N, C-alpha and C positions, 0 to 999 in steps of 0.2 A: 251486915255481912252478906257477901254473895257466894254463889256456889263455887266459883273459881278459887276464891280464898280458902273455902273449906277443903277443896280437893288438893290444893297445894300444901295445906297444913297436914293433910293426911299422908301425903307423899313423904313429909319429914318424919312422921311417926313410923312409917314403913321403913325408912332408911335407918332410923335408930334401932328398930327391931332386927334388921338385917345385920347391922354391925354387932349386935349382941350375939346373934346366932353364928355369924362368920366374922370373927374379930380381924381377920386378915383382909377383909373386903375393902376395896377402895371406892370412894364415892365419885359418881359422875354428876349428872344433872337430874332434877326431878320436877318437871313442870306439870301444871294442870293442863289437861287437854279436853277436847269435846267428850262429854260423857264420862270423864274420869281423870286419871293421872297415871304417870309412870315414874320410875326412877331407874337410872343406869348404874350398874356396879361392875367392878372387876372382882370376880370371885374365883380365886385360884382352883378351889375344889369343885367348882361348878354348882349347879342347882337343879333340883328336880321339882316336879309338880307337888310331890309329897311335902317338900320343904315349905310350900306356901301355907299349909295348915299350921306349921310350927311358927312361922312368921306372924300369922294372924293372931295366934295365942299371945305372943309377946306384945303385939300391938294393943290387944285388949287390956293387958296388964297396965300399959302406959295410959290408956284411955281411962281406965277405972281409977287411976291415981290422980286424975284431974290436974295434970302438970301444966303450969302456965307457960305460954310462949313469951319470951322476952327478947327485946331488940337492943343491939349495941352497935356502935360504930367503932371500927378499928382502923388504924393506919394500915396501909397496904403492906408495909414491912412487918408490922406486928402479925398480920394475918398470914403472910408467907412463912414467917418463923413458926407459927402455931401449926399450920397444916403440913409444913415440911417435917416437923417433928413427929407428926401423926402418920407420916407416910402417904398423905393424900396428894399424890402427884397431879391429879386432874384438877383439884381445887387450886393448887398453886399455879397451874397453867392458866386457869380462868382469871385469877387475880392479875397475873401479868398481862393477859389480853386486855383487861379493863383499863390498865394504865391510869389508874386514879390514885389520888393521895389517900383517900379513905374508902373503905368498903363496908357494906351492910352485913351484919351477922345476926342470926337468930338462934336462940337456945331453947330447949325444953328438957327437963331432967338433966341427964349427963350428956346430952347430944348437942353438938355445936355444928352449924352449917353456914356456908357462904350463901346469902340469900337477900334479895332486895325486898321480899315480903309483898304484901302484908300477910298476916296470919290471924287465925281465930284467937280468942282469949286463952283457951286452954284445950288440952287434948280431949276433954270430955265431950266436946261438940262434934267429934268425928266418929261417934259410936256406930253409926249405920253405914258400915263399909264392907267391902268384899274384895279380896285379891282374885284376879281373873286368870292370868296366864303369864308365861314368860316367852321371851324371844331373844335373838341376838341383835345387836345394834352396834355399828361402828361409832367410835368416839367422834363426836362432832359431825356424824353422818358421812364421813369421808372414808371410802375404801382405801386400805393401806394403813389406816390408823388401827389401834388395838380394837378387837371386837369385845364388847361388854355384854353383860346380861341385863336385859330390860325386863322389869317386873311391872305388869299393868294391874291397876286396881280401880275401883270406883267408890264413891261415897255420896250420900244424900242427907238431907235434913231430917227425913222421916223414914221409918221402917217401911211404910207403904210405898214410898217412892223407890226405895231400893228394891223391894220385891217386884214391883212392876218392871223396873229396868232389867233385873235378872231374868224375868220371864220373857221379855223382849229379846234378850241376848240368846236365849234358848231357841226362840222362834227364828231369830236371824240365822242360827246354825242350820236349821231345817231349810231355810230359804237360800242358803249360800249358792250363788250362781255357779261356782266352780264344781260343787258336788252335783247340782241339778244338771249342769251342762253335760257331764258325763252320763248321768242316769237317763237323760232324755235324748241322748245322741245328738247334741246341738253343736258342740265344738270341742277341739282339742288344742291345748297350747303346750303340751309336754313333750314335743319332739325335739330332743336335744340335738339330734342330727341337723336340724334346720336352724337352730338358734333360739335362745330364750326370748320370750315376749312377742312371738310371732304366732298368729292365730290361724288354725285350720278349721274351717267351717265344715261340719259333717252335713249329710243331706238334709236333716231336719233343721239344723241351724241355718244352712244356706237358704232354705225355704222361708224361714222366719225373717231373715234379713231381706230377702227379695220382697216380701210383703211390705216391710217398712220402706224400702227404697221405692217401690211402685207408688205407694201413697205419697212419698216425698215428691217424686217427679210430677205426679198429677197436680198436687197442691201448689207447687212452685209455678208450673205453667199457668194455672188458673189465676195466679197473682201477678202475672206479667213478667216472670223471670225467663231468661234465655239460658238453656242448658248448654254447657261447654265442657270440653275435656282438655286437660293440659298434660304435658309430659311428666313422668315421674322423676326425671333427671334433667337438671339445667346447669348452665355454665356458672362457675363460681363468681364471675364478675357481676352477674345479676344480683347475687346475694350480698355482694359488697355495696352495690348501689342502694339496695333496699335497707341496709343496716342490719339485716339478720345475721350476717357473718360476724359483725362486731359484738352483737348482743346475745347471740344464740349458738355460737360456734361449737361449744362443748357438747351440744345436743345434736350436732349434724353428722351425717355420714358422707365423707368426701370420697370421690372416685377420680382416679387419674388414668388417662388413656391417651397415647400418642401426644404426650406433653401438654394435654389440655386437662384442666381441672374442672370437675363437675361436682354437684351436690345432689344427693337424693333429697327431694324436696321435703322440708319439715313444715312448710306452709304452702297454701295455694295462691296467696295474694299476688306474688310477683307474676305468676302465669296469667292471672286475670288482668293485671296491669298491661302486659304485653298485648293481650287481645284488644283491650281498649285502645292502645296506641297504634294498632294495625290499620286504623282508618281515621279520617277526620270526623269530628262530631260537631253538631250544632245544638242549640238549645232545644230544638225539636226532638232530638234523640234522647233527651234526658227526662226522667232518670233512666239509666241503663242498668238493669239488674242481671248480673251474670251468676249463674248457679252451677255448681259441680259437686258430684259425689266423689270427692278427691281423696285419694289415698296418700298419706304422708308417712314419713319415717323420722322418728326421733330417738336418739340414744338415751335411754333411761338406765340408771344404775340398776344392776341386778337385784340389789337389796330392796328396791321399791316396786319391782314388778309384782302385779297382783291380779291374777285372773284376767278378765277382760277390762278391768278398771284402769290398769296401768300396763300398757304394752308398748312395743317399739314400732309396730306398723299398724295403722288404723285409718279409717275412712271418716271424713267429716262431710256433713251436708253444708258445704261452705258456699257462701255467696258474697259478692261485693257489689254494692250499689254506688254508681257514679252519678252524682247529682250536683245541682247548684246549691249554694248556701241557703237560698230562700226555701228550698224543698226539704231541708234536713229534718225539721221537726215532724212533718207529715210522713216522711219515709220511716223514721224511727218509730213513730206511732204504729205504722203499718207492720213493722217487724214484731213489735210487742203484741199486736192483735193476732198475728200469725202464730206466735209462741203460745198464746193463750188457747187458741183453737187446737193446736197440736197436743197440748197437755190434756185437754178434755177428751180428745179423740182416743188417746192411749190410756185413759183412765186415771189421770192425775188432776186433782182439784185444788191442791194445797201447794202454793209456791210463793216465794218472796224474791227480792232482788238485792244485789249489792252494787253500789256505785264505787268503782275503783278509780282513784285519782292519780295524778302525775307522780311517777316514781323518781328516785334520785337520779338515775341515769335515763335520759330521754333524748329524743330528737325533735326538731321543730322549735317553734317560737312559743314562749310562755303565754303571749296574748291569745294565740290560737288554742292552747291547752285550756286556758281559763274560759274561753268562749265555748269550747266543746263540753267541758264539765258542766257549765251552766245549762246548755241545751239538754244534755242527758238528764239532769236533775229536774228541769222543768217538765220534760215529757213524763218522767216517773210520777211527778205530782199530778199532772193532768190526767194520767191513766189511773190514778189512785192505787198504784201498786206499792205495797209496803216495801221499804228498802232501808238499808243501813249503809253507812260510808265505810269503805275499806281503803283507808288512806295509804297512798303510795304504792298501790298494787296494780296500777294501770299497765297496759302494754307499753313498750318503749316508744311507740309512735302515736299513742292516743289513749284517752280514758275509755272506760268500758262499763257496761251493765252486764252483770252475770245473774242469770236466773237459777235459783235453787229450788228444785221441786222436792216435795216430801212424799215418801212412799207409804205403804200400808202400815208400817211400823213407825211412821213419822221421822224417819231418817232423811237427812238432806242429801241430795244428789245434784251435782253440777250438770246442767244441760246447755241451755241457750246462752249465747254471748252476743252483745251488740257493742261494737267498738267504733268510735268516731275519729277519723284520721285526716288531718290537714297536712301532715308531714310527707307521706309517701307521694302524694300527687305533686308536691314541689320537687322532690328528688328525681322523679321521672318526667317532670314537665308535662303533666296531664292538663289539657285545656279543652275548652269548647268554644265555638263561635256564638256569641250572644246575639240577641235581637238587634242590638245597637251596631253590630258589625265588629266589635272588638273581641279579642281572645281573652277569656277569663279562666281562672284556675278552677278545676273541678274539685269536689270534695268526695272522699271515700267513706262508705260505711262498711265495715267488715262485720259479718254476722253468721252465726249458725243457729239452727232452730232446735234440733235434737242433740247437736254436738257430735262427739265421736259416736259412730254407730255401734262400736264395740261396747263402749260404756253404756249406751242407751239400751242395748240388748241385755246387758247385765242387770240394769235397772228394772227392765220389764220382767226378767226371770225372777228377781227377788220380790218385786212388788206383787206379782201374781203367784209366787211360790211354784212356778212352772205350770199352773192351771190357767193357761191363757184363755181369754174369751174366744168364742168360736171363730171370729174373723181373723184372729192372729194365730190360731193353732196351726202348726205345720201340717199335722194330719187332723182333719176334722171328723172323719168317719172311718171306723175300722170294721170291715166285714169279716165275721168270724164263723167258720164252718164247723158244724158238729161232726159230720161224717164226710168221707171223700166223695160220696155219691152226689153231693150237692155242689161240687166245685163249678159245674157249668152254670148253675143258677147264680152263684156268687159272681162269676165273670160277667153275666148279663146285668146283674145289679150294679156292679162297678161301672160298666159302660154307661148305664143310665145316669148314675151320679156324676160321672166324669163330664157328661154333656151339660150338666147343670153347674159346671165349674167348681165343684166341690173337690177338696183334696182328700183322696180316699186311698186306703191300703186294704189288701185282701190277704187274710191269713188262712191258708188251706193246708197247713202243716198237719201231719198225723200225730197231733197231741190232744190231750183231753181239753174239753171246752173250759173247764175250771182253770186250767193252767193258762190258756190263751186269754181268758177274761182278766185273770190276775195280772198278767203282763201288760195288757192294754191299760189297766187301771194305774199301774206303775208308770206308764208312759203318759198318763194324764190326758188321754184322747177324749174329746168331748162326748162322742157318741159311738156305741158299738151296735152293729146289726147282727144278731145271732141267727144263723141260717141252718135249719135242719130239714128233715124229710117233710114235716108238716108245712113248713114255710114254703118249700118248693112246690108242693102240691096245691097249696092255696094261692100262691103268688103273692104272699104277704111277707112281713118281716117282724121279728121280735126285737124291740128297741130297748137299749139300756143307756142311760145318761151317766156321765162321769160322776163318781161317788156312789156307785152300785145302786143307782135308782132305776128300778124296772118300770118302763113305761108301757109294757105290754105289747100285744100284737097289733099291727096297723097296716093299712095300705101304704104302698110306696109313695103315692101321691100325697097322702096325709103327712107322712114324714117330711117330704120335701116342702110342703106348705109351712110346717112348723119351723124347719131350719131357715127358710127364707125370711120368715117373720122375725126370727131371732137375729139374723144378720142385718136386717133392715133397722133394728133398734140399736145397733152398735156403731 
């Protein structure tokens, strides 16, 4: 028995309890998900967090009864008749959608559900569970459909596993980037006047992002990439040629002006293709690596918007490598080496990969897809990078490798992607002059290293719980004055630290020292320099490290040596 089976079984136990507590409730769906399960219900009277305790009690009663799960096959007409009589309109709809002669039914106690299974042997096996929260969810995830109540829960095989998970959930709340984003003055996404899913970086957040971008630009140039900039808006015909209009239209923002149709770019690749086509290329020019911090716009449904993780406008560290077929493996290896170096730089050592293969709807030739999938898998094996196959989830133009990193709580986050594309070079007739003198088709590698900068900033916030390492901290040092008489010394000190390229703020407000220190601790600033009359007279500083650690009085030069050494180690 696996964990997914246990979780799906527990969702049935929860559904049974909900039906007992709310007899008029109608059943939606109840799948297992990562780290738990949920079930959707239409509950006319609504539900509160207090109701979760009552549902849990009813679930424990079913678990203690050790009710067996039994499986039956019904004809579709039999199932429709049963669920129609019970008023289960959503189950009837699902059966009709299946359009099968027979359907799978699971029962336990007096509860009957449409379900393909499998399930555990009895309810007894789901005793280490916890209901977590409720939310709204549109039926089938489509706006305009009825909004149902979604109840989330989790379950594990042992009490210890459950307790560890619940502890991590509490820690995750503390690390929530949406909360810390406000507390640390990093970003705001709640300006309804501007529109949902649009990010406003506040001064500290803009500084954090600039640090990441500066690192990106330097590292790309070091690896032979050429930085480019493409327009935010391009003609609709371009997106027709690329295939994005056919496969991605519902996520696009169209703009019409003077009878010309434009698209706010959801991807950067067509722009890079036009740059490649702007001049003739020979084999000597390849590989050509074009890099852009490219802002893109994608229409995401309001129900899925989530902090910086799911937005409508975001920036990717996007690059496209134009190369010969012979150079593909070495270029992909280079990208994976770049990813590994980036992850270690930003403090991540645990990551795995997914190889996503040809989807049902795709462009290009099957032979090229097969070749591309083979190359990606061979590189993963050669680099000894753990991976799993994600069948049918490739981009419409080519297979891809997705890198999943794990944070301090071992949660997975999507970052880097490497996509191998034979199709778009054919659509845009991208060629290069070979050594033989003939024109050959170039191949494209689409790739990002950190991915969406918004998502990566969210990942950093939650991984570090806002306590960024010194080199990433938007404010590295805060100078705190005890009395107004030392404001001039604080200004001199700031000038000295500015010359060392440290990011410094100076707090000379007429507030108590204790209040200022408390505020700087809340902002998680790595170092505070406390300045009073004694420090001014001696020309020294009192130093505190984040976490209320008092390092005592020291010379300014000693502090600078300590900070430089710390920066050199990061």
